[in-house]
C-alpha positions as CSV (number, residue, x, y, z in Angstrom):
1,X,152.5,100.3,96.8
2,X,152.8,102.4,93.7
3,X,153.3,99.4,91.6
4,X,150.1,97.9,93.0
5,X,148.2,101.1,92.3
6,X,149.5,101.2,88.7
7,X,148.4,97.6,88.2
8,X,145.0,98.3,89.7
9,X,144.5,101.4,87.4
10,X,145.7,99.4,84.4
11,X,143.3,96.6,85.1
12,X,140.4,99.0,85.7
13,X,141.1,100.8,82.4
14,X,141.3,97.5,80.6
15,X,137.9,96.4,82.0
16,X,136.4,99.7,81.0
17,X,137.9,99.5,77.5
18,X,136.4,96.0,77.1
19,X,133.0,97.0,78.4
20,X,133.1,100.1,76.1
21,X,134.0,98.0,73.1
22,X,131.2,95.5,73.9
23,X,128.7,98.3,74.3
24,X,129.8,99.9,71.0
25,X,129.5,96.6,69.1
26,X,126.5,94.9,70.8
27,X,124.6,97.8,72.5
28,X,121.8,99.8,70.9
29,X,122.9,103.3,72.0
30,X,123.0,104.7,68.4
31,X,120.0,105.2,66.1
32,X,116.4,104.4,67.0
33,X,116.1,102.7,70.4
34,X,113.8,102.5,73.3
35,X,115.9,105.0,75.1
36,X,114.5,105.8,78.6
37,X,111.0,104.3,78.0
38,X,109.9,102.3,81.0
39,X,108.9,99.3,79.0
40,X,110.0,95.9,80.1
41,X,111.9,93.9,77.4
42,X,113.1,90.8,79.3
43,X,112.0,87.6,80.9
44,X,111.3,87.9,84.7
45,X,110.3,85.2,87.1
46,X,107.9,85.7,90.0
47,X,106.6,83.5,92.8
48,X,102.8,83.8,92.8
49,X,102.2,80.9,95.3
50,X,100.7,83.3,97.8
51,X,98.5,85.1,95.3
52,X,96.2,82.3,94.2
53,X,95.8,78.6,94.2
54,X,98.5,76.8,92.3
55,X,100.2,80.1,91.7
56,X,103.8,78.8,91.9
57,X,106.5,80.1,89.5
58,X,105.4,82.7,87.0
59,X,107.4,83.3,83.8
60,X,106.7,86.8,82.5
61,X,108.3,87.3,79.1
62,X,108.3,90.4,76.9
63,X,110.4,90.4,73.8
64,X,112.9,92.9,72.3
65,X,110.0,95.2,71.3
66,X,108.3,95.0,74.7
67,X,105.5,92.8,73.4
68,X,104.1,89.7,75.1
69,X,102.7,86.7,73.2
70,X,103.6,84.8,70.0
71,X,103.6,86.2,66.5
72,X,105.7,85.7,63.4
73,X,106.4,89.3,62.6
74,X,105.3,92.7,63.8
75,X,103.7,93.4,60.4
76,X,101.3,90.4,60.6
77,X,99.7,90.8,64.0
78,X,96.0,89.8,64.0
79,X,94.9,91.2,67.4
80,X,96.9,93.7,69.4
81,X,95.6,94.2,72.9
82,X,96.2,97.4,74.8
83,X,95.3,98.2,78.4
84,X,96.6,98.5,81.9
85,X,97.6,95.8,84.4
86,X,94.5,93.8,83.7
87,X,95.7,93.4,80.1
88,X,99.4,93.0,81.0
89,X,98.7,90.3,83.7
90,X,102.2,90.4,85.1
91,X,101.5,87.6,87.7
92,X,100.0,85.1,85.2
93,X,102.5,82.9,83.6
94,X,103.0,82.4,79.9
95,X,100.1,80.4,78.4
96,X,97.6,81.5,81.1
97,X,96.7,85.1,80.1
98,X,93.4,85.8,78.5
99,X,95.3,86.6,75.3
100,X,96.9,83.1,75.4
101,X,93.5,81.6,76.0
102,X,92.0,83.5,73.1
103,X,94.8,82.4,70.7
104,X,94.5,78.8,71.9
105,X,90.7,78.8,71.3
106,X,91.3,79.9,67.7
107,X,94.0,77.2,67.3
108,X,91.5,74.6,68.5
109,X,89.2,75.6,65.7
110,X,92.0,75.3,63.1
111,X,93.0,79.0,62.9
112,X,96.4,80.5,63.5
113,X,95.6,83.8,65.1
114,X,98.3,86.0,66.8
115,X,97.1,87.7,69.9
116,X,99.8,90.1,71.1
117,X,99.8,91.7,74.5
118,X,100.9,95.4,74.7
119,X,99.4,96.0,78.1
120,X,101.3,98.4,80.4
121,X,100.9,98.2,84.2
122,X,99.2,101.4,85.4
123,X,98.2,102.8,82.0
124,X,94.9,104.5,81.3
125,X,93.5,105.5,77.9
126,X,95.8,108.6,78.1
127,X,98.8,106.2,78.0
128,X,97.3,104.2,75.2
129,X,97.4,107.3,73.1
130,X,101.1,107.8,73.9
131,X,101.8,104.2,72.8
132,X,101.0,105.2,69.2
133,X,103.4,108.1,69.4
134,X,106.3,106.9,71.5
135,X,106.3,103.1,71.5
136,X,104.8,101.5,68.5
137,X,106.7,103.6,66.0
138,X,109.9,102.0,67.3
139,X,108.7,98.6,66.2
140,X,109.7,98.0,62.5
141,X,106.7,97.6,60.2
142,X,104.3,97.1,63.0
143,X,100.8,96.4,61.8
144,X,97.6,94.8,63.3
145,X,94.3,93.8,61.9
146,X,92.5,94.7,65.2
147,X,93.5,96.7,68.2
148,X,91.5,95.6,71.2
149,X,91.3,98.2,74.0
150,X,90.5,96.6,77.4
151,X,90.3,99.8,79.5
152,X,88.3,101.6,82.1
153,X,89.5,100.7,85.6
154,X,92.6,103.0,85.5
155,X,90.6,105.8,83.9
156,X,88.7,106.2,87.2
157,X,92.1,107.3,88.6
158,X,93.6,109.0,85.6
159,X,95.1,111.8,87.6
160,X,97.3,109.2,89.3
161,X,98.7,107.7,86.0
162,X,101.5,110.1,85.1
163,X,104.5,107.8,84.8
164,X,102.8,104.8,83.3
165,X,100.9,106.9,80.8
166,X,103.8,109.0,79.7
167,X,106.0,105.9,79.3
168,X,108.7,107.9,81.0
169,X,109.7,108.2,84.7
170,X,109.6,111.6,86.1
171,X,112.8,110.8,88.0
172,X,116.1,111.6,86.1
173,X,117.9,108.7,87.8
174,X,115.2,106.2,86.8
175,X,115.3,107.5,83.2
176,X,119.1,106.7,83.2
177,X,118.3,103.3,84.6
178,X,115.7,102.6,81.9
179,X,118.1,103.8,79.2
180,X,120.8,101.4,80.5
181,X,118.2,98.5,80.6
182,X,117.0,99.3,77.0
183,X,120.4,99.8,75.4
184,X,123.2,98.2,77.4
185,X,124.7,94.9,76.1
186,X,126.4,94.2,79.4
187,X,123.1,94.7,81.3
188,X,121.4,92.1,79.1
189,X,124.1,89.6,79.8
190,X,123.8,90.3,83.5
191,X,120.0,89.7,83.4
192,X,120.4,86.4,81.5
193,X,122.9,85.2,84.1
194,X,120.9,86.4,87.0
195,X,117.7,84.9,85.7
196,X,119.4,81.5,85.2
197,X,120.6,81.4,88.7
198,X,117.7,82.6,90.7
199,X,114.0,83.3,90.1
200,X,113.1,86.8,91.3
201,X,110.6,86.8,94.2
202,X,108.4,89.8,94.6
203,X,105.3,90.9,96.4
204,X,102.2,92.1,94.6
205,X,101.8,95.9,94.8
206,X,98.0,95.5,95.2
207,X,96.2,94.0,98.2
208,X,95.7,90.2,98.0
209,X,92.1,89.6,99.0
210,X,90.7,86.6,100.9
211,X,87.3,86.7,99.4
212,X,86.0,84.1,101.8
213,X,86.7,86.3,104.8
214,X,85.6,89.8,103.6
215,X,82.4,91.5,104.6
216,X,80.0,92.6,101.9
217,X,77.9,95.8,101.8
218,X,74.8,96.5,99.8
219,X,75.0,100.3,99.9
220,X,77.8,102.7,98.8
221,X,79.6,104.6,101.6
222,X,79.7,107.9,99.7
223,X,77.2,110.1,97.9
224,X,77.5,110.3,94.1
225,X,80.1,112.9,93.1
226,X,79.9,115.2,90.0
227,X,83.6,114.5,89.5
228,X,82.7,111.0,88.5
229,X,80.7,112.3,85.5
230,X,83.4,114.8,84.7
231,X,86.0,112.0,84.5
232,X,83.7,109.9,82.4
233,X,83.2,112.7,79.9
234,X,87.0,113.3,79.7
235,X,87.4,109.6,79.1
236,X,84.9,109.6,76.3
237,X,86.9,112.4,74.6
238,X,90.1,110.4,74.9
239,X,88.4,107.3,73.5
240,X,87.4,109.3,70.4
241,X,91.0,110.3,69.9
242,X,92.2,106.8,70.5
243,X,89.9,105.4,67.9
244,X,91.2,107.9,65.4
245,X,94.8,106.9,66.2
246,X,94.0,103.2,65.9
247,X,92.3,103.8,62.5
248,X,95.3,105.9,61.4
249,X,97.5,102.9,62.5
250,X,95.5,100.9,59.9
251,X,93.6,98.7,62.4
252,X,90.0,98.1,63.3
253,X,89.3,99.2,66.9
254,X,87.5,97.0,69.4
255,X,86.5,98.4,72.8
256,X,85.8,96.1,75.8
257,X,84.3,97.2,79.1
258,X,85.7,96.0,82.4
259,X,84.4,94.9,85.8
260,X,86.0,94.7,89.3
261,X,86.5,91.8,91.7
262,X,85.4,93.7,94.8
263,X,81.8,93.7,93.7
264,X,79.4,90.8,93.0
265,X,75.9,90.1,92.0
266,X,73.6,88.4,94.5
267,X,70.0,87.1,94.2
268,X,67.8,88.9,91.6
269,X,70.9,90.7,90.3
270,X,71.4,92.7,93.5
271,X,74.9,94.3,93.7
272,X,77.2,93.9,96.6
273,X,80.6,95.4,97.3
274,X,83.4,94.7,99.7
275,X,82.7,96.8,102.8
276,X,85.0,99.6,104.0
277,X,85.1,101.8,107.1
278,X,82.7,104.8,107.1
279,X,83.8,107.6,104.8
280,X,86.1,105.3,102.7
281,X,85.1,103.9,99.3
282,X,83.7,100.4,99.4
283,X,83.3,98.0,96.5
284,X,80.0,99.6,95.4
285,X,81.5,103.1,95.3
286,X,84.3,101.7,93.1
287,X,81.8,99.9,91.0
288,X,79.7,103.0,90.5
289,X,82.7,105.0,89.2
290,X,83.6,102.2,86.8
291,X,80.0,101.9,85.6
292,X,80.1,105.5,84.6
293,X,83.3,104.9,82.6
294,X,81.8,101.7,81.0
295,X,78.7,103.7,80.0
296,X,80.9,106.1,78.1
297,X,82.7,103.2,76.4
298,X,79.4,102.0,75.1
299,X,78.2,105.5,74.1
300,X,81.4,106.0,72.1
301,X,80.8,102.6,70.4
302,X,77.3,103.7,69.4
303,X,78.4,107.2,68.3
304,X,81.4,106.0,66.3
305,X,79.7,102.7,65.1
306,X,82.5,100.6,66.6
307,X,82.8,96.9,67.4
308,X,82.4,96.7,71.1
309,X,81.9,94.0,73.7
310,X,80.1,94.9,77.0
311,X,82.0,92.3,79.1
312,X,81.1,94.1,82.3
313,X,77.4,93.4,81.7
314,X,77.6,90.1,79.8
315,X,80.3,88.1,81.8
316,X,79.4,87.6,85.4
317,X,82.9,87.4,86.9
318,X,82.9,86.7,90.6
319,X,85.2,86.6,93.6
320,X,86.5,83.1,92.5
321,X,87.9,84.7,89.4
322,X,90.1,87.3,91.1
323,X,93.1,87.3,93.5
324,X,92.8,91.0,94.4
325,X,90.3,93.7,93.8
326,X,90.8,94.0,90.0
327,X,93.2,91.3,88.7
328,X,91.9,88.0,87.6
329,X,93.6,84.7,88.4
330,X,94.1,82.1,85.7
331,X,90.5,80.8,86.0
332,X,89.2,84.4,85.5
333,X,91.5,85.0,82.6
334,X,90.3,81.8,81.0
335,X,86.7,83.0,81.2
336,X,87.6,86.4,79.7
337,X,89.6,84.7,76.9
338,X,86.7,82.3,76.0
339,X,84.2,85.2,76.2
340,X,86.3,87.2,73.7
341,X,86.6,84.1,71.5
342,X,82.9,83.7,71.2
343,X,82.6,87.3,70.3
344,X,85.4,87.3,67.7
345,X,85.4,83.7,66.3
346,X,83.5,84.8,63.1
347,X,85.6,87.9,62.4
348,X,88.1,87.8,59.5
349,X,91.3,86.6,60.9
350,X,94.6,84.8,60.0
351,X,94.8,82.0,57.5
352,X,93.5,78.5,58.3
């Protein structure tokens, strides 16, 4: 029995020694690293077949810097896009995001333009500010000609955005987990093997909406709240700071307004929203709050003389473009990408 115990201890120590040596050689524990930042830097597979038509297998790939999309080097990015989940587009496979559509539209015209996705699920403009302090400085020689900010929806709920905005989990155990993910060589091998064996299947955190079965209302459920205007003014202030950070980064800022999928325009431009029980916010209540945010985006554009696109007013996205209340399906993403291309096709870009 003692002999067996000694053998077991010896083997365990040998394994630990090998793991320790591998981490020392191949891990990134020393020097600058992503530490405990909760930024995905791996390839993940989802099953989106229940989310939207032809969903199927989704490949979601973010590189060693946490960026999504194709580019030759961090120092030569043409368009860097920042935003929340509507920018990240976790459940749209590679090649189907609006960034991919935008890059492909430029390519079809003979231009090689890198459109890089730095969206973080759940981030508001507060988090976009943290990106320039905690994330982008970790990427060697990172530069961009334009930084396109696709924001607004999450800023309506900015008080709920602590973890995503800070880029750090408030839970110490989760911070350790993120540190291991970001630095461990053994963990990276484990993820490669696991990904090769089985595609990860997940459920969307939001509510999948059957737009053909919902009821629509033509009046909000709640009276207008002064808090809506307070949040909008605070958002305006953050946008001003964000514009300064982008310019300090050496890029030209571009602001883009957003719209939601739980509202639509009817005849003569009449607005409708998905209905909700009395006392709860319906689609028109949500649309009203976002409209206040979008108004501040355009006001900041005018005051700071920025390049801005009022997508919310100019692109009439409808229920057919969404799979839930705020996230677009591949068809909606294509419409957004082509809209942005028409707005940006004459701007100075990469080489022909």
